[in-house]
DSSP file (Angstrom, degrees, kcal/mol; ACC not computed):
  #  RESIDUE AA STRUCTURE BP1 BP2  ACC     N-H-->O    O-->H-N    N-H-->O    O-->H-N    TCO  KAPPA ALPHA  PHI   PSI    X-CA   Y-CA   Z-CA
    1    1 A M     >        0   0    0      0, 0.0     4,-2.1     0, 0.0     5,-0.2   0.000 360.0 360.0 360.0 -42.7   80.8   87.5  128.8
    2    2 A V  H  >  +     0   0    0      1,-0.2     4,-2.5     2,-0.2     5,-0.2   0.866 360.0  53.5 -62.2 -36.7   80.1   89.9  125.9
    3    3 A K  H  > S+     0   0    0      2,-0.2     4,-2.4     1,-0.2    -1,-0.2   0.910 107.8  49.3 -64.7 -42.4   82.8   92.2  127.1
    4    4 A S  H  > S+     0   0    0      2,-0.2     4,-2.2     1,-0.2    -2,-0.2   0.907 112.8  47.7 -63.3 -43.3   85.4   89.5  127.2
    5    5 A E  H  X S+     0   0    0     -4,-2.1     4,-2.5     1,-0.2    -1,-0.2   0.916 112.4  48.9 -63.9 -41.5   84.5   88.3  123.7
    6    6 A E  H  X S+     0   0    0     -4,-2.5     4,-2.5     1,-0.2    -2,-0.2   0.894 110.6  51.4 -64.8 -39.5   84.5   91.9  122.3
    7    7 A R  H  X S+     0   0    0     -4,-2.4     4,-2.0     2,-0.2    -1,-0.2   0.900 110.2  48.1 -64.5 -41.9   87.9   92.5  123.9
    8    8 A L  H  X S+     0   0    0     -4,-2.2     4,-2.8     2,-0.2     5,-0.2   0.903 110.6  52.7 -65.7 -40.3   89.4   89.3  122.4
    9    9 A G  H  X S+     0   0    0     -4,-2.5     4,-2.5     1,-0.2    -2,-0.2   0.914 108.8  50.0 -60.5 -41.2   87.9   90.3  119.0
   10   10 A I  H  X S+     0   0    0     -4,-2.5     4,-2.1     2,-0.2    -1,-0.2   0.858 111.1  48.3 -66.8 -35.9   89.6   93.7  119.3
   11   11 A L  H  X S+     0   0    0     -4,-2.0     4,-2.4     2,-0.2     5,-0.2   0.918 113.5  46.8 -68.1 -44.9   92.9   92.2  120.1
   12   12 A L  H  X S+     0   0    0     -4,-2.8     4,-2.4     1,-0.2    -2,-0.2   0.917 112.0  50.5 -65.2 -39.5   92.7   89.7  117.3
   13   13 A W  H  X S+     0   0    0     -4,-2.5     4,-2.7    -5,-0.2    -1,-0.2   0.908 110.6  50.4 -65.3 -39.7   91.7   92.5  114.9
   14   14 A F  H  X S+     0   0    0     -4,-2.1     4,-2.6     2,-0.2     5,-0.2   0.946 111.5  47.1 -60.3 -48.5   94.6   94.7  116.0
   15   15 A R  H  X S+     0   0    0     -4,-2.4     4,-2.2     1,-0.2    -2,-0.2   0.917 114.5  46.8 -60.8 -43.2   97.1   91.9  115.5
   16   16 A L  H  X S+     0   0    0     -4,-2.4     4,-2.4    -5,-0.2    -1,-0.2   0.878 110.9  52.6 -67.0 -37.2   95.7   91.1  112.1
   17   17 A S  H  X S+     0   0    0     -4,-2.7     4,-2.5     2,-0.2    -2,-0.2   0.907 111.0  46.7 -67.2 -41.3   95.6   94.8  111.1
   18   18 A R  H  X S+     0   0    0     -4,-2.6     4,-2.0     2,-0.2    -2,-0.2   0.895 112.6  50.5 -65.5 -37.5   99.3   95.1  112.1
   19   19 A F  H  X S+     0   0    0     -4,-2.2     4,-1.8     2,-0.2    -2,-0.2   0.925 114.3  43.4 -64.8 -46.4  100.1   91.9  110.2
   20   20 A Y  H  X S+     0   0    0     -4,-2.4     4,-2.9     1,-0.2    -2,-0.2   0.868 109.2  57.1 -69.7 -38.7   98.3   93.1  107.0
   21   21 A N  H  X S+     0   0    0     -4,-2.5     4,-2.2     2,-0.2    -1,-0.2   0.904 107.4  49.8 -59.9 -41.3   99.8   96.6  107.3
   22   22 A Q  H  X S+     0   0    0     -4,-2.0     4,-1.8     2,-0.2    -2,-0.2   0.919 112.0  47.5 -60.3 -44.4  103.3   95.0  107.2
   23   23 A N  H  X S+     0   0    0     -4,-1.8     4,-3.6     1,-0.2    -2,-0.2   0.886 109.5  53.5 -63.1 -41.1  102.3   93.0  104.2
   24   24 A I  H  < S+     0   0    0     -4,-2.9     4,-0.4     1,-0.2    -1,-0.2   0.916 107.2  51.4 -61.2 -40.9  100.9   96.0  102.5
   25   25 A K  H  < S+     0   0    0     -4,-2.2     3,-0.4     2,-0.2    -1,-0.2   0.889 116.5  40.8 -63.8 -36.1  104.1   97.9  103.0
   26   26 A K  H  < S+     0   0    0     -4,-1.8     3,-0.3     1,-0.2    -2,-0.2   0.947 131.9  24.0 -72.0 -48.3  106.0   94.9  101.4
   27   27 A N  S  X S+     0   0    0     -4,-3.6     4,-2.5     1,-0.2     5,-0.2  -0.154  78.0 131.7-111.2  36.3  103.6   94.2   98.6
   28   28 A Q  H  > S+     0   0    0     -4,-0.4     4,-2.0    -3,-0.4     9,-0.2   0.842  74.3  50.0 -66.8 -35.1  101.9   97.5   98.3
   29   29 A S  H  > S+     0   0    0     -3,-0.3     4,-2.0     2,-0.2    -1,-0.2   0.900 110.0  49.9 -70.2 -39.2  102.3   97.6   94.4
   30   30 A K  H  > S+     0   0    0      2,-0.2     4,-2.7     1,-0.2     5,-0.3   0.892 111.1  49.6 -69.7 -36.4  100.9   94.1   94.0
   31   31 A L  H  X>S+     0   0    0     -4,-2.5     4,-3.0     1,-0.2     5,-1.0   0.918 109.9  51.2 -69.7 -34.9   97.8   95.0   96.1
   32   32 A K  H  X5S+     0   0    0     -4,-2.0     4,-0.6    -5,-0.2    -1,-0.2   0.888 113.0  45.9 -63.8 -34.9   97.2   98.1   94.2
   33   33 A R  H  <5S+     0   0    0     -4,-2.0    -2,-0.2     2,-0.1    -1,-0.2   0.937 125.7  28.9 -72.0 -44.0   97.4   96.1   91.0
   34   34 A S  H  <5S+     0   0    0     -4,-2.7    -2,-0.2    -5,-0.1    -3,-0.2   0.893 137.6  21.6 -85.2 -40.8   95.1   93.3   92.1
   35   35 A W  H  <5S-     0   0    0     -4,-3.0    -3,-0.2    -5,-0.3    -2,-0.1   0.634  89.5-128.9-102.1 -16.0   92.9   94.9   94.7
   36   36 A N     << +     0   0    0     -5,-1.0     2,-0.3    -4,-0.6    -4,-0.2   0.968  53.6 171.5  57.6  56.3   93.1   98.6   93.6
   37   37 A F        -     0   0    0     -6,-0.5    -1,-0.2    -9,-0.2    -2,-0.1  -0.763  41.0-152.5-111.3 137.5   93.9   99.2   97.3
   38   38 A D        -     0   0    0     -2,-0.3    -1,-0.1    -3,-0.1    -6,-0.1   0.922  25.3-139.9 -72.0 -43.7   95.0  102.3   99.1
   39   39 A G        +     0   0    0     -8,-0.1    -1,-0.0    -7,-0.0   -11,-0.0   0.575  68.9 116.2  88.0  10.4   96.9  100.7  101.9
   40   40 A N              0   0    0      1,-0.2   -19,-0.0     0, 0.0    -2,-0.0  -0.057 360.0 360.0-103.4  36.7   95.6  103.3  104.4
   41   41 A V              0   0    0    -24,-0.1    -1,-0.2   -20,-0.0   -20,-0.1   0.418 360.0 360.0 -81.6 360.0   93.7  101.0  106.5
């Protein structure tokens, strides 16, 4: 049961990371101004 939950968590995290990476590429300057963020996640 734990393995299935971890696997779902990894899949969700991977999708969210891809989604945020796309937004970082689009709004990288805005993120750097507001978050002081590298964009190398």
